[in-house]
C-alpha positions in Angstrom: 106.8 101.0 65.4 104.5 103.4 63.7 103.8 106.8 65.4 100.1 105.9 65.8 101.0 103.4 68.4 102.6 105.9 70.7 100.4 107.4 73.5 101.5 110.9 72.6 99.8 110.4 69.2 96.4 111.0 70.9 97.5 114.6 71.8 98.1 115.6 68.2 95.6 117.9 66.5 95.4 115.4 63.6 96.4 112.0 65.2 98.1 109.4 63.0 96.1 106.2 62.3 96.6 103.5 64.8 97.7 100.2 63.3 95.5 97.2 64.1 96.7 95.1 67.0 98.5 91.9 66.0 99.9 89.1 68.0 103.7 88.9 68.2 105.0 85.5 67.2 107.1 83.4 69.6 109.8 83.3 70.7 109.7 87.1 70.9 106.1 86.9 71.9 104.0 89.6 73.5 102.0 88.7 76.6 103.1 85.1 76.2 106.9 85.8 76.1 108.7 83.2 78.3 105.4 81.4 78.9 106.9 78.2 77.5 108.9 76.7 80.4 112.5 76.1 79.6 112.3 73.2 82.0 112.0 69.7 80.5 108.4 68.6 81.4 106.7 65.8 79.5 103.3 67.3 79.5 103.7 71.1 79.3 100.8 72.8 77.5 100.7 76.6 77.2 97.6 78.4 76.0 97.6 82.1 74.9 94.6 84.2 74.1 95.2 87.2 72.0 92.7 90.0 72.7 92.8 92.6 69.9 90.1 94.8 71.4 90.8 96.1 74.9 88.9 98.8 76.8 92.1 100.7 77.5 95.4 101.0 75.7 97.9 98.5 77.1 101.6 98.9 77.2 104.6 96.6 76.9 105.9 97.5 80.4 109.3 97.1 78.9 109.3 93.2 79.2 106.0 92.3 77.4 104.8 89.2 79.2 108.2 87.9 80.3 108.4 89.1 83.9 104.9 87.9 84.7 105.4 84.5 83.0 108.8 84.0 84.6 107.4 84.9 88.0 104.6 82.4 87.6 106.8 79.6 86.3 109.5 80.1 88.9 106.9 80.3 91.7 105.4 77.1 90.5 108.8 75.4 90.4 109.2 76.3 94.1 105.8 74.8 94.8 106.6 71.6 92.8 110.0 71.3 94.6 108.2 71.7 98.0 105.6 69.1 97.0 108.4 66.7 96.0 110.4 67.4 99.2 113.3 68.5 97.0 115.7 71.5 97.3 114.5 74.2 94.9 117.9 74.4 93.1 118.3 70.7 92.8 114.7 70.4 91.5 115.5 73.0 88.8 118.7 71.3 87.8 116.9 67.9 87.6 114.5 69.4 85.1 116.9 71.1 82.7 118.7 69.6 79.7 120.4 72.9 78.7 124.0 72.7 80.0 124.4 76.5 79.9 121.3 77.0 82.0 122.5 74.4 84.4 125.9 76.1 84.7 124.3 79.5 85.4 122.1 78.0 88.1 125.0 76.1 89.7 127.2 79.2 89.6 124.7 81.4 91.4 123.9 78.7 93.9 127.6 78.0 94.6 128.6 81.7 95.0 125.5 82.3 97.2 126.3 79.2 99.4 122.9 77.7 98.7 123.9 74.2 99.8 124.4 75.5 103.4 120.9 76.4 104.5 120.7 79.1 107.2 119.3 78.4 110.7 115.5 78.8 110.8 114.6 82.3 111.9 111.1 83.8 112.1 110.6 86.3 109.2 113.8 85.3 107.4 113.9 83.5 104.1 115.8 83.0 100.9 114.7 82.4 97.3 116.1 81.3 93.9 114.9 82.0 90.4 116.1 81.4 86.8 115.2 82.7 83.4 116.5 82.8 79.9 115.6 85.9 77.9 112.9 84.9 75.3 114.1 81.3 76.0 116.8 81.9 73.4 119.2 84.5 74.6 121.0 85.5 77.9 120.6 83.2 80.9 120.3 84.6 84.5 119.9 82.9 87.9 119.4 84.9 91.1 119.7 83.8 94.7 118.7 86.1 97.5 117.8 86.4 101.2 115.3 88.7 102.8 113.5 89.3 106.0 109.9 90.5 106.8 109.1 92.5 109.9 106.1 90.7 111.3 104.5 93.8 112.9 104.7 96.1 109.9 105.1 93.8 106.9 108.3 95.8 105.9 110.5 93.7 103.6 114.2 94.1 103.9 116.3 92.7 101.0 119.5 91.0 102.1 122.3 89.5 100.1 121.7 88.9 96.4 123.9 86.9 94.1 123.3 86.7 90.3 125.0 84.7 87.6 124.6 85.6 84.0 125.7 84.0 80.7 125.0 86.5 77.9 127.2 84.7 75.4 130.4 85.8 73.8 131.4 89.4 74.3 131.4 91.5 71.2 135.0 92.4 71.7 136.7 89.8 73.9 139.9 91.9 73.9 138.1 94.5 76.1 137.6 91.9 78.8 141.1 90.6 79.4 
């Protein structure tokens, strides 16, 4: 990164030149990071529009587009599972060909006890999500439960279980 890209540059008496904005190629991507679903869909089509001129300086928010794109994909996976009358975890597993992804999802679901649904209670729910960093690095699946207080809208996070496969440790001897 060149110094001209940093916000602090604008406070310098003689600011450095700002490099021209350029799209970041996939799989690292910029705003489109993780926009290509890792799920096996026959007709997936992702469109990205790079806007080099913006009215305000934008920031990477530490995850570029990944967190927004994963949220959108995982929310839609829940909607698709619901429309199909399928369990959200089973639906995800049915649309994955990557065995490591499947193993991470299954591990999180098993440890959480996903296959035993809780009794229906007003304001109580549970959720499941999965992502792979840049669709080429570490895998992570999360199951959680939460409650929402109807009168105030206050959200209380309950139990959370995550399973991660980040690959081989750098020094396996350190991990027994």
